[in-house]
N, C-alpha and C positions, 0 to 999 in steps of 0.2 A: 174199669170204666174206660171207654175210648170215645173221644169227641162228644162227650155228654151222654153217651149211651152206656147202659149197664148190662152186664152179662153174668149169668150164673156160672159156677164152676171156676176153672182156671183159664187164663189166657197165656199163650206162649208166643213170643215175638221172635222171628227168625229172618235172617237175610238169606234168600234162596241162592245167592251167588251170582244172580243175573241182574242185580240192581233192583230187585223187588223185595219189599217187606212182606213176609207172610205172617198172618196172625191166625193162630189155631186156638179154638175155644174147646176145652175139654168139659163136657156138660152131660149130665144124666138125661135119659130119655124123657122123663117127666117134665123137666125144665125146658128141654129142647122143644117138645110139643107145644108148650105154652107160648114159646116165641115164634112158632111157625103159624099157628092158626090165624092170628090177626094179620099176618102178611099174605096169607093165601086166600082169605075170605073177607068179604065186606062186613062191617058192623051191622047189627040188627037182625041177623038171620035167626032162624029157629034153633033152640038149644040142641036139638037132635042133629042138626046139620053140623054144628060145631063138634059134637061127639063123633060123627062119622069122619070129619076131617082129622080129628085127633087120632083116631084109629089108623087112618090112611098115612098120616105123617109118621106115626111111630113105626108102622109096618115098613114104610119106605126107608126110614132111617136104619131100622134093624137089618133089613136085607141089603143095605148098601155097605156093610162092613167090609173093608178091604185091608187085610193085614200088611200088604206091601206098601201102603201109604201111611202117612202120619195123621190123616184125617179120614172121616167116613163120607161126609157130604159137603158140598159147597153151600154157602149161605145165600145163593141167588137163584134165578130161574133155571139155571142149568141142573139143579137138584130141587131144593125146596127153599123158598124165601124164608129167612130167619132174622128176627130183629132183637133177640135177646130179651132180657128182663124189662127193658124200656117199653116194649110194645104190649105187655101182658094186661089186657083188660079183664074184667071179672068174668065175662061170659066164656072166654076161651080158657081161662084158668079153671073154671068149674068143669068144663068139658074134659080137659086134660086130667083133672083130679078124679073124674068119674071112671077112668080106665084103671086097670090093675097097676098100682105103683110098684117100683122097685126093680125095673128092668136094668140091664147093664148100661153104662155110659156110652154116649155117642160123641165123636170128635168132629168138629167143624173146622173148615179152613177158609181163610180169606186172603187174597193177595192184592197188594196195591204197589204201584211204582214208588221207589224212594226218590226224594227230591234231588 
């Protein structure tokens, strides 16, 4: 939990050496997709649109794997917006669950300045 928000997987907190706190969320693809859909799409869309977004989110995350970094994607508009478990409404969860489960984990990164 970070600032009242909940995340699946594990969180790693690191000082990047430049005065910034880096938070890396190690999360599986299924849970990652559930946290992306509501941040990328408005509520109330057709269930098939959520399924298409789920497939796009998973595909983007999967193809963003970069072994040289300790994360795969950023949690903002530079990659895909991600809100963790806090933002998972039923419609996006159902769409994510409709995809084939069990793909390998994705790692997310967030950086903010230390006080």
